[in-house]
C-alpha positions as MATLAB code, in Angstrom:
seq = 'MARYIANKLFYTLISLFILISATFFLMKAIPGDPFMSEKKVPQAIQERLYEQYGLDKPVYQQYFKYLGDIVQGDFGISMKKINQDVSSIIGQTFAASLKLGLVAIVVSLIVGVLLGLLAALYHRRMIDNIAMVVAVLGIAVPSFVIASILQYIFSTKLHMFPTMGFKGPMYYVLPVAALSAQPIAFIARLTRSSMLEVLNADYIKTARAKGLRWYAILFKHVIRNGILPVVTYLGPMTANIVTGSVVIEQIFGIGGIGKQFVQAINVRDYPVIMGITIFYGALLMLARFLTDVSYVFVDPRIKLSGGRED';
ca = [
      92.712   86.728   70.415;
      89.154   87.619   71.224;
      87.869   83.894   71.391;
      91.121   83.188   73.870;
      90.160   86.141   76.400;
      85.916   84.967   76.283;
      87.421   81.270   76.620;
      89.278   82.556   79.522;
      86.737   84.604   81.089;
      84.026   81.953   80.649;
      86.197   79.630   82.823;
      86.911   82.317   85.566;
      82.915   83.048   85.767;
      82.444   79.411   86.014;
      85.009   79.508   88.558;
      83.576   82.179   90.595;
      80.116   80.433   90.574;
      81.480   77.246   92.150;
      83.199   79.462   95.170;
      80.243   80.825   95.580;
      78.216   77.626   96.118;
      80.593   75.916   98.108;
      81.097   79.336  100.290;
      77.055   79.413  100.902;
      76.693   75.650  101.527;
      79.920   75.416  103.764;
      78.481   78.032  105.995;
      75.261   76.049  106.174;
      76.926   73.037  106.816;
      78.439   74.295  110.213;
      76.341   73.447  113.308;
      74.251   76.238  115.087;
      74.128   79.589  114.113;
      74.961   83.285  114.518;
      72.659   83.994  117.523;
      73.270   80.803  119.617;
      75.989   82.474  121.391;
      73.931   85.736  122.423;
      72.151   85.849  125.379;
      69.227   83.811  126.021;
      65.984   85.879  124.286;
      62.376   85.124  124.177;
      61.129   82.753  121.778;
      59.253   85.537  119.697;
      62.335   87.715  119.540;
      64.504   84.607  118.352;
      61.889   83.668  115.407;
      61.631   87.376  114.282;
      65.918   87.592  113.965;
      65.716   84.393  111.793;
      63.013   86.205  109.678;
      64.474   89.112  109.273;
      68.007   87.549  108.093;
      66.049   85.110  106.143;
      67.303   81.688  108.304;
      63.559   80.341  108.644;
      63.177   79.505  104.613;
      64.501   76.493  103.221;
      68.253   76.372  102.137;
      67.390   76.115   98.652;
      65.177   78.875   98.731;
      68.292   80.952  100.886;
      70.839   79.773   98.109;
      68.782   81.021   94.853;
      67.917   84.221   97.136;
      72.156   84.788   97.624;
      72.912   84.327   94.120;
      70.217   86.961   92.840;
      71.831   89.304   95.542;
      75.047   88.543   94.595;
      74.472   89.207   90.668;
      73.053   92.780   91.809;
      76.109   93.303   94.087;
      74.435   92.899   97.434;
      76.055   90.512   99.876;
      73.654   91.004  102.338;
      73.517   92.003  105.828;
      75.757   92.056  108.586;
      74.606   89.969  111.766;
      76.603   91.633  114.417;
      77.288   94.914  113.306;
      74.100   97.144  113.441;
      72.565   98.763  110.263;
      75.864   97.843  108.029;
      75.588   96.023  105.276;
      78.450   94.044  104.078;
      79.318   95.727  101.014;
      79.999   99.229  103.151;
      81.984   96.998  105.392;
      84.188   96.010  102.535;
      84.420   99.591  101.044;
      85.434  101.040  104.172;
      88.378   98.529  105.099;
      89.534   97.414  101.451;
      91.566  100.894  101.002;
      94.264   99.841  103.762;
      94.495   96.251  102.537;
      94.553   97.430   98.830;
      97.492   99.904   99.805;
      99.393   97.348  101.666;
      98.781   94.753   98.878;
     100.015   97.223   95.904;
     103.176   98.364   98.107;
     104.010   94.440   98.944;
     103.412   93.559   95.098;
     105.651   96.379   93.925;
     108.395   95.537   96.661;
     108.200   91.903   95.728;
     108.878   92.603   92.157;
     111.641   94.957   92.366;
     113.556   93.343   94.897;
     113.093   89.688   93.523;
     113.888   90.319   89.933;
     117.020   92.460   91.366;
     118.076   89.832   93.545;
     117.663   87.024   91.156;
     119.402   89.066   88.032;
     122.660   90.206   90.584;
     122.802   85.818   91.445;
     122.358   85.329   87.961;
     125.091   87.899   86.699;
     127.576   86.882   89.393;
     126.557   83.048   88.990;
     128.504   80.967   91.915;
     130.066   84.075   93.337;
     129.391   85.612   97.058;
     126.178   87.454   95.664;
     124.592   84.574   93.859;
     125.336   82.780   97.421;
     123.868   85.655   99.433;
     120.714   86.160   97.369;
     119.898   82.187   97.067;
     120.234   82.000  101.360;
     117.766   84.892  101.545;
     115.551   83.547   98.855;
     115.588   79.764  101.093;
     115.009   81.934  104.347;
     111.642   83.533  102.582;
     110.283   80.251  101.731;
     110.765   78.235  104.861;
     110.129   80.563  107.348;
     106.180   82.021  107.552;
     105.067   85.111  106.779;
     103.562   85.568  110.566;
     106.787   84.101  111.987;
     108.655   86.825  110.062;
     106.377   89.670  111.117;
     106.828   88.651  115.014;
     110.367   88.800  114.475;
     110.850   92.165  112.702;
     108.408   93.511  115.180;
     110.227   92.248  118.574;
     113.681   93.549  116.816;
     112.819   96.701  114.845;
     109.711   97.815  116.971;
     110.148   96.583  120.448;
     113.997   96.720  121.050;
     115.320   99.108  118.259;
     112.344  101.348  118.225;
     112.837  102.251  114.740;
     109.511  101.757  113.372;
     105.645  101.901  115.215;
     104.542   98.162  116.055;
     101.073   98.963  115.556;
      98.579  100.724  113.544;
      98.506  102.188  109.816;
      99.281  105.945  109.994;
     102.022  106.736  107.428;
     104.738  105.671  105.593;
     106.835  104.518  108.765;
     103.833  102.171  109.129;
     104.265  100.250  106.195;
     107.855   99.096  106.364;
     107.452   96.203  108.681;
     103.966   94.886  107.464;
     105.059   94.805  103.774;
     108.745   93.391  104.633;
     106.999   90.457  106.180;
     104.093   90.158  103.277;
     106.801   90.275  100.708;
     109.159   88.147  102.293;
     108.045   84.534  100.206;
     106.991   86.500   97.103;
     110.769   87.899   96.677;
     112.466   84.497   97.673;
     110.120   82.983   95.014;
     110.660   85.797   92.272;
     114.738   85.431   93.147;
     114.678   81.963   92.305;
     112.628   81.930   89.457;
     114.698   85.025   87.452;
     118.239   83.423   88.377;
     116.902   80.162   86.706;
     115.483   81.899   83.257;
     118.311   84.397   83.528;
     120.631   81.721   83.424;
     118.918   79.686   80.632;
     118.861   82.931   78.710;
     122.551   83.987   79.440;
     123.894   80.579   78.183;
     121.269   80.688   74.914;
     123.354   80.440   71.891;
     121.708   83.704   70.427;
     123.288   86.045   73.408;
     126.393   84.582   72.468;
     126.160   85.500   69.036;
     125.338   89.184   69.978;
     127.973   89.111   72.179;
     130.568   87.727   69.506;
     128.915   90.434   67.025;
     130.134   93.266   69.513;
     126.661   94.422   70.548;
     127.041   96.647   73.782;
     126.635   94.401   77.110;
     124.016   96.863   78.449;
     121.851   96.507   75.168;
     122.206   92.883   75.399;
     120.936   93.045   78.834;
     117.758   94.916   78.521;
     116.889   93.872   75.038;
     117.110   90.183   75.304;
     118.164   88.785   78.613;
     115.818   90.929   80.580;
     112.980   90.592   78.333;
     113.298   86.831   77.858;
     114.203   86.086   81.762;
     111.247   87.879   83.501;
     108.638   85.551   81.659;
     108.472   83.293   84.540;
     107.958   85.877   86.557;
     104.743   87.183   84.868;
     103.394   83.858   85.192;
     104.011   84.074   88.936;
     102.123   87.095   88.981;
      98.633   85.595   89.863;
      99.638   83.002   92.332;
     102.057   85.838   93.977;
      98.767   87.774   94.432;
      96.911   85.226   95.702;
      99.939   84.917   98.224;
      99.635   88.666   99.269;
      96.165   88.564   99.510;
      95.809   85.608  102.023;
      98.978   86.299  104.018;
      97.789   89.649  104.611;
      94.794   88.680  106.701;
      97.207   87.549  109.328;
      99.535   90.495  108.780;
      96.972   92.925  109.292;
      95.670   91.188  112.501;
      99.716   91.079  113.956;
     100.110   94.917  113.386;
      96.752   96.171  114.061;
      95.786   97.094  110.594;
      91.948   98.203  109.986;
      92.037   96.449  106.821;
      89.546   93.823  105.255;
      91.659   90.648  106.652;
      91.198   92.149  110.136;
      87.239   92.100  109.574;
      87.601   88.478  108.269;
      89.123   87.470  111.269;
      86.511   89.269  113.629;
      83.856   87.848  111.252;
      85.074   84.217  112.088;
      85.077   85.099  115.730;
      81.302   85.654  115.957;
      80.573   83.761  113.551;
      78.965   86.805  111.603;
      78.097   84.690  108.099;
      77.133   87.240  105.539;
      80.601   89.222  106.361;
      82.602   85.701  105.816;
      81.024   84.753  103.062;
      80.857   88.385  101.360;
      84.894   88.594  101.996;
      85.481   85.139  100.829;
      83.877   85.759   97.793;
      85.384   89.400   97.055;
      88.623   87.852   97.649;
      88.282   85.218   95.619;
      86.966   87.208   92.733;
      89.961   89.466   93.115;
      92.196   87.024   92.765;
      90.430   85.351   89.394;
      90.685   88.603   88.073;
      94.330   89.031   88.809;
      94.969   85.109   87.114;
      92.738   86.326   83.832;
      95.070   89.041   83.756;
      98.090   87.553   83.971;
      97.004   85.008   81.543;
      95.870   87.782   78.945;
      99.177   89.681   79.594;
     101.076   86.613   79.053;
     100.456   86.309   75.509;
     101.305   90.152   74.773;
     104.663   89.692   76.848;
     105.791   86.147   75.204;
     105.726   86.880   71.273;
     106.275   83.243   71.025;
     103.017   82.142   71.899;
     100.418   81.514   69.051;
      96.732   81.250   69.658;
      94.623   79.007   67.551;
      90.910   78.383   68.024;
      91.209   80.091   71.439;
      93.832   77.645   72.668;
      97.764   78.058   73.539;
     100.035   76.301   70.645;
];
């Protein structure tokens, strides 16, 4: 087990290193610099700006300095916000994004598994058809379209929920609904397929033939074995929710890290763009790592040998 975890951790760190390097060189490959859109300033002042942010040094020196700073947890200083480092910007805004993302993940898991389970239990009946129609719509319609529709109907027309902001429970409803629509759809389809396979398995038929109570079979065998594909999907689901929150935060005016990311792109604030990209990437890799490790605990059929899955 320790060797398996060390193996996964090693590849996670390698992936993070590649992400940091790719992000840095992509930023450097973009023509111009963050100060080109500013008002024309004297040459001496412009040179001092380049010196202050290290832009006057060769790219390889900037790269190694950036790597050294990242190792120490320093993402640099914003080029557009006075006296604000990237770490403090992430720290101040991440709380709102974290709350939104966690609520969306919980809602996605509960609603998605419930829909999939009902669809499997009532296979080829009305509930199954309704659940699958909801799932298809959730997959087919992008989250920003769902967000705009929800905002128009429930905020502008019906006045049931606030249009913008993030000040209380009522402000969560529409952003969470938009953000979790697609994960709910995927989880419902995964759960339905997996549950149907388990329900038709021989050991379930044997358990029912022995007279075991149905709810005991359902909770001890059907749900436990049928939930495994959902566990595998936790990593990609976290990625979908994290990347989707960037747009959702902008639509609903939520002062989270996604909104900061969009604003940084608009003004070409390179340290903020790179810092948030690396921060997001590290979070996603951590989620993937935890999913891989948790999968071993959830599925007792997985055997580990020499750090590899059999």
